[in-house]
C-alpha positions, 0 to 999 in steps of 0.5 A, a space after each residue: 882800452 878795457 875796463 875790467 875787475 882784476 883778479 885779487 894779487 893777494 888775499 893778505 891785508 896785514 899791516 893795514 889796521 882795522 880800515 881793510 876788512 877782506 872779507 868786505 866785497 867792495 874790498 875784494 872787488 877793488 883789490 889790485 883795482 878795477 880797470 886795466 890797458 888791453 890792446 886792440 891789435 895782437 901782436 903774434 910774430 915780428 911781423 906784428 911787433 915791426 908794425 906795431 912798434 919800430 920800424 913802422 910806427 916810425 912812418 906814422 909819426 911822421 906822417 903825424 909830425 907833417 899833419 898833426 890832425 892825423 893823430 885823430 885818425 892814428 891814435 887813441 886820442 879822439 876816443 880817450 878823456 881825462 879824469 883828472 882830480 886833486 882829491 878836494 871834494 871826493 862823493 861825500 868823503 870830502 878832501 881826502 887827497 889824490 890817492 884815496 880819490 883814485 878808486 873814485 876816479 877808476 870807477 868813473 873810468 869804467 862807467 865812461 867804457 861802460 855806458 858810453 864806450 869811451 876809454 878814460 884815464 884816471 889822473 890823480 893831481 898832488 896839488 890844489 893850487 888851481 894855476 897849477 892844476 891848469 898848468 898840468 892838465 894843459 901839458 897833459 891835453 895832447 894826449 886826450 880828445 876831452 878832459 872831465 874834471 871830477 871832484 874839486 873843491 867850489 869854488 876853484 872848480 868855477 875858474 880851472 874849469 873856466 880857464 881850461 875851456 879858454 886854453 884848451 880845443 878839446 871838451 872840458 865838463 866838469 860833471 860834478 856840475 853839468 852832469 847833475 844839471 843835465 840829469 836834473 834837467 830831464 827829470 824836471 821836464 818830465 815831472 812837469 809834463 807829467 803834471 800838465 805843466 812847462 818849466 816856465 810855470 816852476 818856482 824852484 828852491 835849491 840847497 846847496 850852492 857849491 859846484 852843482 847848486 851853481 850849475 843847476 840853477 844856472 842850467 834851469 834858467 837857460 832852460 826856460 824855469 820861471 824862478 829859483 832861489 839858492 840857499 846855502 848855509 847861511 841862507 837865501 843868496 840874495 842880492 842884500 847879503 854882503 858875505 857872498 863870494 864873486 861866484 855866489 854874487 853873481 848867482 844873485 843877480 841871475 837867480 830869486 827874481 822873488 826876491 825872497 831873503 831869510 832862510 832855505 825853509 822860509 824860501 820852501 813855502 809855496 814853491 812848486 820844486 825843491 832840489 837838494 844838493 848839499 846834504 843837511 836834513 829839511 824839516 818836515 813842515 817845511 816840506 809840507 809848505 811847498 805848493 800842491 803837487 810840488 816835486 821833491 828832488 833829493 839827492 844827498 846820498 846815502 841819506 836824502 835831505 827830505 826821506 822819500 817817506 816825508 817826500 811822498 806825503 806832500 810832493 807828486 814827485 819824488 827824486 833821489 840820488 839812491 839807486 834803491 828808490 824810483 827816478 835816481 838821477 844819476 850822472 851816469 845817465 849823461 857823462 858818457 854819452 855827453 862825451 861819446 857825442 862831442 868825441 864822435 864829431 870831434 867837437 872843440 867844447 860843450 856848449 849850452 845847447 849841447 847839454 840842453 840836447 842831452 838833457 831832452 833826448 835823455 827825457 824823451 827815452 822815458 816817453 809813453 812810460 811817463 809816471 810818478 815814479 818814472 821821470 828819468 830812465 834807469 842809468 841800465 836802459 840801453 837806449 839812454 847813451 845812443 840817444 844822448 850820443 846822437 843829440 849831442 852829436 847833432 847840437 855840436 854840429 848845428 851850433 859850429 862846434 864839430 870839426 867832423 
């Protein structure tokens, strides 16, 4: 499937009110959608038709029925990903529903193709029921080589991903969790290297205990981070709190070795790393209270939790989620290569080792160019996807989840 800009079908916006501005380039680009299906074989005459469809296709169908493994060789299954959402946590827009989520899912699909060479199909589901989502994806799974869960709200996203991973023998990956975590780890490794430290030397504070915050905390600890405390709207997620969900209760057991309680601002005093995945604003005095040479990764979009101008007053390395500042923490650096590597070897799942391999490969792309304003490469660096793909495929083989 080829993703491409489709020419506008009509210039009329009559009947849509003030929400549509036909002169806005974003509307012009999106008219008619951002992707299309393109054949990989020609159909020029009746001979081509008889091979691509009936009667020739029947031979292939019969062979697959006799040996189902052949589906990976004679269909696109092993190179296509389902991008699945229920529209409940779309970008910074929140719960906007399945139809309104489609522009984002189309965008995700073309990023898969552009940056990883992976075909992807957007699927927006008209349900928010956990069981219905899981059942629907399981029934769709025979058509796909992998499933990318996208913009599904917490805490349901954790259960949905876990149960789908248990039910299916193809990679299931919630990018809002793990893509963000992989890129964050890569940037943090390089920031530590730049300042002569290791991950084990660092104490981090994460603002946000949703999908990304929980996944980042667990992943950084898995990779060897010294300690991390996570804060939600009510303060530090700690074992003494009685209002925690099951997910946050587990998080409290894994994190916060220092035993911190109270507010985010309290936890930032003397901290080496701030990671923001929540929105809101961190007061400047709290940033100033961090340890000398601290790192500030303020990743909320479009408004970082700490404005870069303020962060640079106190931090040695600053990263955001925005493309107009250096060190953009962008998931597109991770998910195309991760899926490309997993599909390349027909991995049955994406393991922690595969994600750590992806983060290490991404960090290594920076190489000798490492600097305070360059701890993570650009999404347009053509070395990124091949490096991540190769590292993930090798890790899948090493961990015994590769099937070719």
